[in-house]
MIDODREN-375763 format. One line per field, with one value per atom (N, C-alpha, C, CB): residue in three letters; x, y, z; atom name. Coordinates in Angstrom, 3 decimals. Glycine has a CB too. Example, Ala and Ser with C-alpha at 12.3 -4.5 7.8 and 13.67 -1.06 7.14 Angstrom:
nudren = (ALA  ALA  ALA  ALA  SER  SER  SER  SER)
x = (13.190  12.300  13.200  11.308  12.850  13.670  12.900  14.084)
y = (-5.690  -4.500  -3.300  -4.473  -2.250  -1.060  0.030  -0.598)
z = (7.800  7.800  7.800  9.046  7.080  7.140  7.870  5.725)
lonu = (N  CA  C  CB  N  CA  C  CB)
***
This chain:
nudren = (MET  MET  MET  MET  ILE  ILE  ILE  ILE  ALA  ALA  ALA  ALA  TYR  TYR  TYR  TYR  VAL  VAL  VAL  VAL  THR  THR  THR  THR  VAL  VAL  VAL  VAL  GLY  GLY  GLY  GLY  ALA  ALA  ALA  ALA  ASP  ASP  ASP  ASP  ASP  ASP  ASP  ASP  ILE  ILE  ILE  ILE  ALA  ALA  ALA  ALA  ALA  ALA  ALA  ALA  ALA  ALA  ALA  ALA  LYS  LYS  LYS  LYS  ARG  ARG  ARG  ARG  PHE  PHE  PHE  PHE  TYR  TYR  TYR  TYR  SER  SER  SER  SER  ALA  ALA  ALA  ALA  PHE  PHE  PHE  PHE  LEU  LEU  LEU  LEU  PRO  PRO  PRO  PRO  ALA  ALA  ALA  ALA  LEU  LEU  LEU  LEU  GLY  GLY  GLY  GLY  TYR  TYR  TYR  TYR  GLY  GLY  GLY  GLY  LEU  LEU  LEU  LEU  LYS  LYS  LYS  LYS  GLU  GLU  GLU  GLU  GLY  GLY  GLY  GLY  PRO  PRO  PRO  PRO  GLU  GLU  GLU  GLU  GLY  GLY  GLY  GLY  LEU  LEU  LEU  LEU  SER  SER  SER  SER  TYR  TYR  TYR  TYR  ALA  ALA  ALA  ALA  LEU  LEU  LEU  LEU  PRO  PRO  PRO  PRO  VAL  VAL  VAL  VAL  ALA  ALA  ALA  ALA  PRO  PRO  PRO  PRO  GLY  GLY  GLY  GLY  GLN  GLN  GLN  GLN  SER  SER  SER  SER  PRO  PRO  PRO  PRO  VAL  VAL  VAL  VAL  PHE  PHE  PHE  PHE  PRO  PRO  PRO  PRO  ASP  ASP  ASP  ASP  PHE  PHE  PHE  PHE  TYR  TYR  TYR  TYR  VAL  VAL  VAL  VAL  LYS  LYS  LYS  LYS  PRO  PRO  PRO  PRO  PRO  PRO  PRO  PRO  PHE  PHE  PHE  PHE  ASP  ASP  ASP  ASP  GLY  GLY  GLY  GLY  GLY  GLY  GLY  GLY  ALA  ALA  ALA  ALA  ALA  ALA  ALA  ALA  SER  SER  SER  SER  ALA  ALA  ALA  ALA  GLY  GLY  GLY  GLY  ASN  ASN  ASN  ASN  GLY  GLY  GLY  GLY  ALA  ALA  ALA  ALA  MET  MET  MET  MET  VAL  VAL  VAL  VAL  ALA  ALA  ALA  ALA  PHE  PHE  PHE  PHE  GLU  GLU  GLU  GLU  ALA  ALA  ALA  ALA  SER  SER  SER  SER  ASN  ASN  ASN  ASN  GLN  GLN  GLN  GLN  ALA  ALA  ALA  ALA  GLN  GLN  GLN  GLN  VAL  VAL  VAL  VAL  ARG  ARG  ARG  ARG  ALA  ALA  ALA  ALA  LEU  LEU  LEU  LEU  HIS  HIS  HIS  HIS  ALA  ALA  ALA  ALA  ALA  ALA  ALA  ALA  ALA  ALA  ALA  ALA  LEU  LEU  LEU  LEU  VAL  VAL  VAL  VAL  ALA  ALA  ALA  ALA  GLY  GLY  GLY  GLY  GLY  GLY  GLY  GLY  ALA  ALA  ALA  ALA  ASP  ASP  ASP  ASP  GLU  GLU  GLU  GLU  GLY  GLY  GLY  GLY  GLN  GLN  GLN  GLN  PRO  PRO  PRO  PRO  GLY  GLY  GLY  GLY  PHE  PHE  PHE  PHE  ARG  ARG  ARG  ARG  PRO  PRO  PRO  PRO  ASP  ASP  ASP  ASP  TYR  TYR  TYR  TYR  GLY  GLY  GLY  GLY  PRO  PRO  PRO  PRO  ARG  ARG  ARG  ARG  PHE  PHE  PHE  PHE  TYR  TYR  TYR  TYR  VAL  VAL  VAL  VAL  GLY  GLY  GLY  GLY  TYR  TYR  TYR  TYR  LEU  LEU  LEU  LEU  ARG  ARG  ARG  ARG  ASP  ASP  ASP  ASP  PRO  PRO  PRO  PRO  GLN  GLN  GLN  GLN  GLY  GLY  GLY  GLY  ASN  ASN  ASN  ASN  LYS  LYS  LYS  LYS  ILE  ILE  ILE  ILE  ALA  ALA  ALA  ALA  LEU  LEU  LEU  LEU  PHE  PHE  PHE  PHE  SER  SER  SER  SER  SER  SER  SER  SER  ASN  ASN  ASN  ASN  PRO  PRO  PRO  PRO  ALA  ALA  ALA  ALA  GLU  GLU  GLU  GLU  PRO  PRO  PRO  PRO  GLY  GLY  GLY  GLY  ARG  ARG  ARG  ARG  ASP  ASP  ASP  ASP  GLY  GLY  GLY  GLY)
x = (152.234  150.798  150.205  150.404  149.115  148.418  147.548  147.565  147.703  146.958  145.634  147.802  145.633  144.388  144.484  144.069  143.303  143.168  142.214  142.651  142.529  141.666  141.338  142.334  140.056  139.644  138.988  138.667  139.115  138.532  137.087  139.334  136.333  134.936  134.554  133.983  133.855  133.327  131.940  133.271  131.180  129.822  129.829  128.773  130.030  130.131  128.813  130.537  127.683  126.388  126.223  125.230  126.602  126.517  127.491  126.807  128.680  129.665  129.149  131.010  128.512  127.973  126.904  127.392  125.990  124.967  125.619  124.042  126.611  127.283  128.011  128.273  128.917  129.739  128.936  130.888  127.910  127.089  126.167  126.269  126.081  125.287  125.975  125.010  127.314  127.981  129.009  128.643  129.653  130.699  130.177  131.389  129.017  128.533  128.321  127.230  127.908  127.734  129.060  127.042  130.150  131.485  132.114  132.389  131.342  131.807  132.319  132.862  132.348  132.873  131.846  133.300  132.297  131.487  131.823  131.700  130.899  131.080  131.139  129.953  132.123  132.179  132.209  133.439  131.329  131.282  131.822  129.848  132.469  132.969  133.039  134.331  133.426  133.511  134.554  133.837  135.484  136.520  136.100  137.789  134.916  134.445  134.023  135.502  134.157  133.696  134.885  132.826  134.759  135.795  135.132  136.533  135.512  134.996  136.118  134.488  135.791  136.793  136.145  137.445  136.951  136.502  136.505  137.396  135.599  135.525  136.783  134.304  137.079  138.237  137.736  139.309  138.002  137.621  138.493  137.752  137.947  138.746  140.054  137.940  141.145  142.456  143.117  142.342  142.454  143.005  143.562  141.929  144.431  144.967  143.950  146.330  143.954  143.047  143.270  143.221  142.188  142.236  142.299  140.984  143.338  143.516  143.104  144.964  142.847  142.971  141.647  143.504  141.758  140.614  140.401  140.835  139.212  138.874  138.237  137.914  138.830  138.371  137.884  139.491  136.818  136.285  136.235  134.850  137.038  137.203  137.378  138.409  136.999  137.357  138.884  136.667  139.467  140.916  141.395  141.355  142.500  143.042  143.510  144.182  143.873  144.362  143.244  145.207  141.977  140.846  140.440  141.157  141.208  140.875  139.779  142.110  139.375  138.354  138.931  137.816  138.094  138.504  138.516  137.556  139.413  139.457  139.867  140.441  139.387  139.710  141.080  138.627  141.867  143.179  143.071  144.049  143.716  143.715  144.569  144.238  143.959  144.672  144.591  146.106  144.055  143.912  142.583  143.998  142.585  141.371  141.505  141.110  140.382  140.336  139.446  139.803  139.916  139.165  138.750  140.001  137.494  136.954  136.566  135.734  136.965  136.669  135.329  137.772  134.489  133.202  133.372  132.087  132.386  132.507  132.200  131.591  131.402  131.056  130.545  129.987  130.282  129.856  128.487  129.822  127.578  126.255  126.369  125.344  127.277  127.447  128.043  128.333  128.951  129.487  128.341  130.543  127.474  126.354  125.409  125.577  125.073  124.132  124.708  123.768  125.969  126.572  126.818  127.880  127.167  127.334  125.998  127.836  124.917  123.591  123.206  122.539  123.463  123.130  123.912  123.408  125.166  125.995  125.512  127.468  125.016  124.463  123.214  124.130  122.341  121.127  121.484  120.230  122.604  123.032  123.844  123.849  123.840  124.488  125.778  124.753  126.192  127.404  127.153  127.953  128.228  128.150  128.842  128.806  128.251  128.799  130.071  127.761  131.108  132.365  132.673  133.531  131.748  131.940  131.085  133.434  130.068  129.163  129.918  128.069  129.411  130.067  130.192  129.301  131.346  131.604  133.084  131.126  133.423  134.818  135.456  134.932  136.741  137.482  138.552  138.125  138.680  139.631  141.082  139.508  141.423  142.815  143.209  143.068  142.242  142.521  142.380  141.577  142.711  142.643  141.248  143.101  141.152  139.879  138.818  140.125  139.184  138.212  137.973  138.690  138.609  138.493  137.218  139.740  136.204  134.890  134.789  133.712  134.530  134.666  133.635  136.072  133.206  132.384  133.034  130.924  132.948  133.598  132.573  134.593  132.887  132.010  132.826  131.184  132.133  132.685  131.801  132.734  132.426  131.647  131.171  132.486  130.339  129.832  130.917  128.913  132.111  133.206  134.016  134.113  133.825  134.571  135.659  135.173  135.843  136.843  136.420  137.039  137.367  137.066  137.142  138.036  136.112  135.971  135.736  134.811  136.375  136.132  135.544  137.446  134.594  134.061  134.363  132.500  135.081  135.500  135.362  136.930  135.378  135.424  136.302  133.993  137.081  137.899  137.609  139.435  136.381  135.977  136.246  134.490  137.131  137.453  136.307  138.665  135.278  134.137  133.132  133.450  133.310  132.363  132.952  131.978  132.072  132.572  133.439  131.400  134.463  135.328  134.882  136.749  135.655  135.368  135.208  136.462  135.983  135.992  135.069  137.392  134.148  133.211  132.779  133.778)
y = (40.230  40.073  41.226  38.717  41.760  42.823  42.172  43.708  42.580  41.991  42.717  42.015  44.033  44.775  46.123  44.963  46.688  48.015  48.779  47.966  50.035  50.876  52.141  51.214  52.515  53.814  54.580  53.661  55.874  56.720  57.057  57.982  57.299  57.720  58.574  56.489  59.651  60.492  60.013  61.970  59.441  58.966  57.439  59.622  56.760  55.299  54.655  54.790  55.231  54.660  54.691  55.427  55.790  55.877  54.900  57.314  54.786  53.833  52.401  53.984  52.095  50.748  50.439  50.599  51.375  51.159  50.867  52.389  51.661  51.510  50.171  52.659  49.901  48.693  47.412  48.769  47.490  46.302  45.999  46.481  46.915  46.668  45.694  47.970  45.506  44.585  43.653  45.364  44.040  43.168  41.818  43.871  41.724  40.394  39.461  40.530  40.005  39.186  38.651  39.996  39.280  38.826  37.942  40.023  37.611  36.691  37.337  35.855  38.665  39.357  39.399  40.779  39.100  39.268  40.591  38.104  41.118  42.419  42.266  43.377  42.922  43.102  44.607  42.373  45.068  46.485  46.694  47.032  47.809  48.165  49.662  47.539  50.155  51.602  52.240  51.927  51.420  51.951  51.947  51.157  51.388  51.403  50.040  51.945  49.828  48.614  47.757  48.962  46.455  45.507  44.434  44.872  44.370  43.347  42.341  43.978  41.056  40.012  38.811  39.598  38.082  36.830  35.759  36.419  34.778  33.756  32.898  32.867  32.414  31.545  30.236  32.223  29.143  27.832  27.486  26.747  26.726  26.339  25.670  25.391  26.114  25.556  26.108  24.100  27.035  27.617  29.014  27.674  29.456  30.817  31.794  30.926  33.042  34.036  34.221  35.368  34.561  34.907  36.429  34.331  36.967  38.417  38.977  38.789  40.264  41.250  41.507  42.544  41.929  42.450  43.883  42.380  44.410  45.759  46.496  45.733  47.622  48.385  49.764  48.515  50.219  51.567  52.203  51.554  53.243  53.800  55.315  53.155  55.988  57.406  57.512  58.090  58.569  58.717  58.728  59.999  58.055  57.954  59.291  56.979  60.224  61.512  62.459  62.159  62.015  62.844  63.869  63.537  63.985  64.927  64.383  65.254  65.183  64.765  63.720  65.982  62.749  61.755  62.412  60.516  61.962  62.452  61.303  63.656  61.358  60.322  60.611  60.247  59.566  59.730  59.948  58.522  60.970  61.239  60.185  62.674  59.386  58.318  56.982  58.701  56.957  55.705  55.052  55.951  53.724  52.988  51.588  52.943  51.038  49.665  48.894  49.577  47.737  46.917  45.605  46.645  45.221  43.966  43.105  44.205  41.826  40.927  40.239  39.888  40.333  39.644  38.353  40.555  37.473  36.182  36.265  35.176  37.259  37.358  38.768  36.293  39.010  40.338  40.715  40.395  39.750  40.037  40.485  38.801  39.864  40.267  41.668  39.264  42.010  43.381  44.366  43.547  44.101  45.012  45.104  44.549  43.961  43.947  44.664  42.502  44.413  45.029  46.513  44.334  46.914  48.331  49.049  48.520  48.472  49.067  49.132  48.266  48.065  48.046  49.103  46.662  49.289  50.286  51.701  50.130  51.937  53.256  53.533  53.346  52.548  52.702  52.950  51.453  52.382  52.497  53.761  51.284  54.704  55.986  56.246  56.091  55.327  55.533  56.449  54.205  56.907  57.740  57.001  59.151  57.088  56.415  57.112  56.375  56.316  56.831  56.148  56.621  55.343  54.626  53.370  54.269  53.365  52.224  50.944  52.486  49.795  48.526  48.308  47.373  47.812  47.513  47.250  48.660  46.983  46.793  48.152  45.902  48.254  49.493  49.205  50.047  50.070  49.797  49.719  50.854  50.350  50.361  49.132  51.587  48.271  47.099  45.837  47.050  44.700  43.425  43.116  42.328  42.192  41.913  41.272  41.023  40.781  40.146  40.962  38.749  42.119  42.929  43.762  43.844  43.333  43.974  44.683  42.925  45.997  46.769  47.888  47.352  48.170  49.330  50.090  48.917  51.414  52.248  53.041  53.193  53.262  53.971  54.873  52.986  55.793  56.540  56.205  58.115  55.910  55.692  57.046  54.935  57.081  58.366  59.358  58.127  58.881  59.753  60.227  59.033  59.590  59.958  58.980  61.292  57.894  56.883  56.158  55.874  55.918  55.260  53.748  55.730  53.072  51.630  51.061  51.248  49.934  49.219  47.850  49.078  47.432  46.073  45.486  46.039  44.354  43.837  42.326  44.237  41.835  40.405  40.194  39.816  39.148  38.722  37.252  38.940  36.846  35.452  34.932  35.295  33.936  33.432  32.663  32.544  32.303  31.571  32.503  30.756  33.818  34.775  35.421  35.854  35.954  36.650  37.839  37.121  38.075  39.220  40.423  38.878  41.461  42.719  42.549  43.714  41.653  41.500  40.388  41.232  39.942  38.944  38.051  38.169)
z = (19.082  19.125  19.911  19.743  19.424  20.136  21.197  19.164  22.447  23.556  23.798  24.826  23.632  23.808  23.113  25.305  22.858  22.285  23.192  20.790  23.482  24.297  23.525  25.653  23.544  23.009  24.143  21.779  24.086  25.109  24.804  25.258  25.873  25.731  26.931  25.602  26.669  27.745  28.164  27.302  27.228  27.495  27.368  26.506  28.484  28.482  28.054  29.872  28.435  28.040  26.522  28.714  25.878  24.419  23.770  23.941  24.338  23.816  23.947  24.556  25.065  25.261  24.219  26.677  23.959  22.928  21.581  22.815  21.221  19.929  19.832  19.707  20.734  20.632  20.876  21.622  21.715  21.954  20.783  23.216  19.821  18.621  17.682  17.898  17.824  16.898  17.525  15.842  18.616  19.169  19.662  20.306  20.310  20.695  19.489  21.466  18.360  17.153  16.625  16.066  17.011  16.617  17.689  16.334  18.714  19.747  21.014  19.200  21.083  22.265  23.391  21.901  24.591  25.785  26.441  26.765  27.222  27.865  29.371  27.476  29.966  31.414  31.651  32.062  32.542  32.879  34.278  32.766  34.465  35.774  35.891  36.032  37.053  37.230  36.310  38.677  35.810  34.921  33.464  35.075  33.114  31.739  31.254  30.841  29.967  29.302  28.880  28.083  29.080  28.660  27.807  29.895  26.535  25.625  25.385  24.266  25.532  25.328  24.655  26.671  23.914  23.322  24.391  22.126  24.295  25.344  25.389  25.131  26.584  26.793  27.391  27.725  26.701  27.213  28.420  26.109  29.372  30.547  30.130  31.455  30.736  30.439  29.190  30.309  28.493  27.269  27.537  26.170  26.667  26.744  26.158  25.993  26.614  26.052  24.550  26.771  23.869  22.450  22.390  21.647  21.802  21.761  20.415  22.058  20.333  21.396  22.115  20.833  23.365  24.096  23.618  25.660  23.867  23.431  24.607  22.193  24.996  26.150  25.724  27.187  26.372  26.169  27.548  25.467  27.745  29.090  29.030  29.797  30.111  30.202  30.291  31.446  29.757  29.852  31.308  29.150  31.554  32.904  33.457  32.922  32.557  33.037  33.440  31.983  33.284  33.672  32.634  34.933  31.548  30.488  29.588  29.664  28.636  27.673  26.722  26.878  26.363  25.365  23.998  25.373  23.147  21.766  20.865  21.616  19.635  18.657  18.060  17.544  17.846  17.239  15.742  17.525  15.227  13.797  13.104  13.493  12.274  11.585  12.305  11.410  13.521  14.261  13.893  15.795  13.797  13.487  14.062  11.953  14.511  14.992  14.028  16.478  13.566  12.616  13.269  11.347  13.048  13.546  12.353  14.485  12.387  11.276  11.467  11.126  10.460  10.420  9.618  9.794  9.695  9.015  7.528  9.657  7.120  5.700  5.389  5.316  4.115  3.672  4.234  2.150  4.338  4.893  6.346  4.787  7.093  8.479  8.566  9.219  7.674  7.643  7.454  6.504  6.484  6.218  7.418  4.977  7.993  9.124  10.346  9.494  10.654  11.838  11.631  12.189  10.422  10.101  10.322  8.627  9.823  9.990  11.467  9.202  12.211  13.642  14.402  14.240  14.053  14.734  14.424  14.324  13.219  12.888  13.721  11.380  13.837  14.643  16.106  14.517  16.548  17.948  18.225  18.332  17.306  17.576  16.836  18.995  15.967  15.184  13.999  14.704  13.392  12.187  11.041  12.424  9.870  8.696  8.223  7.565  7.994  7.439  6.112  8.433  5.622  4.361  4.357  4.145  3.519  3.439  3.091  2.402  3.538  3.219  1.718  3.840  1.333  -0.068  -0.283  -0.966  -1.523  -1.911  -2.148  -3.179  -1.893  -2.134  -3.186  -0.806  -4.180  -5.273  -4.829  -6.321  -3.713  -3.267  -2.455  -2.453  -2.141  -1.308  -2.137  -0.086  -1.554  -2.244  -2.758  -1.334  -3.713  -4.379  -3.479  -5.546  -2.313  -1.409  -0.136  -1.033  -0.027  1.184  1.111  1.366  1.847  1.889  3.237  1.689  3.228  4.467  4.549  4.574  5.776  6.075  7.218  6.430  7.180  8.179  8.980  7.514  10.257  11.183  12.083  12.021  12.730  13.867  15.062  13.590  16.195  17.409  17.929  18.493  18.975  19.456  19.887  20.603  20.221  20.620  19.413  21.608  18.258  17.057  16.680  17.237  17.442  17.092  15.821  18.252  14.926  13.657  13.826  12.550  13.316  13.421  12.026  14.386  11.735  10.482  10.803  9.647  9.992  10.021  8.652  10.356  8.608  7.312  7.235  7.029  5.992  5.715  4.495  5.491  4.546  3.394  3.100  3.671  3.285  3.160  1.746  3.513  1.586  0.246  -0.403  0.318  0.349  -0.212  -0.862  0.870  -0.726  -1.310  -2.548  -0.287  -3.417  -4.613  -4.225  -5.497  -5.020  -4.796  -5.591  -5.142  -5.509  -6.181  -7.685  -5.896  -8.270  -9.720  -10.217  -10.188  -9.360  -9.881  -8.857  -10.966)
lonu = (N  CA  C  CB  N  CA  C  CB  N  CA  C  CB  N  CA  C  CB  N  CA  C  CB  N  CA  C  CB  N  CA  C  CB  N  CA  C  CB  N  CA  C  CB  N  CA  C  CB  N  CA  C  CB  N  CA  C  CB  N  CA  C  CB  N  CA  C  CB  N  CA  C  CB  N  CA  C  CB  N  CA  C  CB  N  CA  C  CB  N  CA  C  CB  N  CA  C  CB  N  CA  C  CB  N  CA  C  CB  N  CA  C  CB  N  CA  C  CB  N  CA  C  CB  N  CA  C  CB  N  CA  C  CB  N  CA  C  CB  N  CA  C  CB  N  CA  C  CB  N  CA  C  CB  N  CA  C  CB  N  CA  C  CB  N  CA  C  CB  N  CA  C  CB  N  CA  C  CB  N  CA  C  CB  N  CA  C  CB  N  CA  C  CB  N  CA  C  CB  N  CA  C  CB  N  CA  C  CB  N  CA  C  CB  N  CA  C  CB  N  CA  C  CB  N  CA  C  CB  N  CA  C  CB  N  CA  C  CB  N  CA  C  CB  N  CA  C  CB  N  CA  C  CB  N  CA  C  CB  N  CA  C  CB  N  CA  C  CB  N  CA  C  CB  N  CA  C  CB  N  CA  C  CB  N  CA  C  CB  N  CA  C  CB  N  CA  C  CB  N  CA  C  CB  N  CA  C  CB  N  CA  C  CB  N  CA  C  CB  N  CA  C  CB  N  CA  C  CB  N  CA  C  CB  N  CA  C  CB  N  CA  C  CB  N  CA  C  CB  N  CA  C  CB  N  CA  C  CB  N  CA  C  CB  N  CA  C  CB  N  CA  C  CB  N  CA  C  CB  N  CA  C  CB  N  CA  C  CB  N  CA  C  CB  N  CA  C  CB  N  CA  C  CB  N  CA  C  CB  N  CA  C  CB  N  CA  C  CB  N  CA  C  CB  N  CA  C  CB  N  CA  C  CB  N  CA  C  CB  N  CA  C  CB  N  CA  C  CB  N  CA  C  CB  N  CA  C  CB  N  CA  C  CB  N  CA  C  CB  N  CA  C  CB  N  CA  C  CB  N  CA  C  CB  N  CA  C  CB  N  CA  C  CB  N  CA  C  CB  N  CA  C  CB  N  CA  C  CB  N  CA  C  CB  N  CA  C  CB  N  CA  C  CB  N  CA  C  CB  N  CA  C  CB  N  CA  C  CB  N  CA  C  CB  N  CA  C  CB  N  CA  C  CB  N  CA  C  CB  N  CA  C  CB  N  CA  C  CB  N  CA  C  CB  N  CA  C  CB  N  CA  C  CB  N  CA  C  CB  N  CA  C  CB  N  CA  C  CB  N  CA  C  CB  N  CA  C  CB  N  CA  C  CB  N  CA  C  CB  N  CA  C  CB  N  CA  C  CB  N  CA  C  CB  N  CA  C  CB  N  CA  C  CB  N  CA  C  CB  N  CA  C  CB  N  CA  C  CB  N  CA  C  CB  N  CA  C  CB  N  CA  C  CB  N  CA  C  CB  N  CA  C  CB  N  CA  C  CB)
***
């Protein structure tokens, strides 16, 4: 099980605008500290954490943050409308479009996805595979 994912950012304020445009709608809460941003799903009293947590932080080595070539983090939305709405909100919040929401021919018939780059260049996917919605073929 993946416990957490961390992406680097040189401009934490820009990263906060971007990620706060969609992560709260997916249930993530934000804690800020001098080390950066920590987004986590809520944990009911007496329950185990729901993973993964998502962290946005300056690199620990003090160097410049850079996006990983081929690396991507995907967040699941509840439906196709939410994918579209959150993709649009993330663009307004400083993200760059890497692929408008829609079906992709190389993926399953219900995989609806939109792609973004955060202000640092990290690639982010917002997707839904909701079986209650129409698929690619109808």
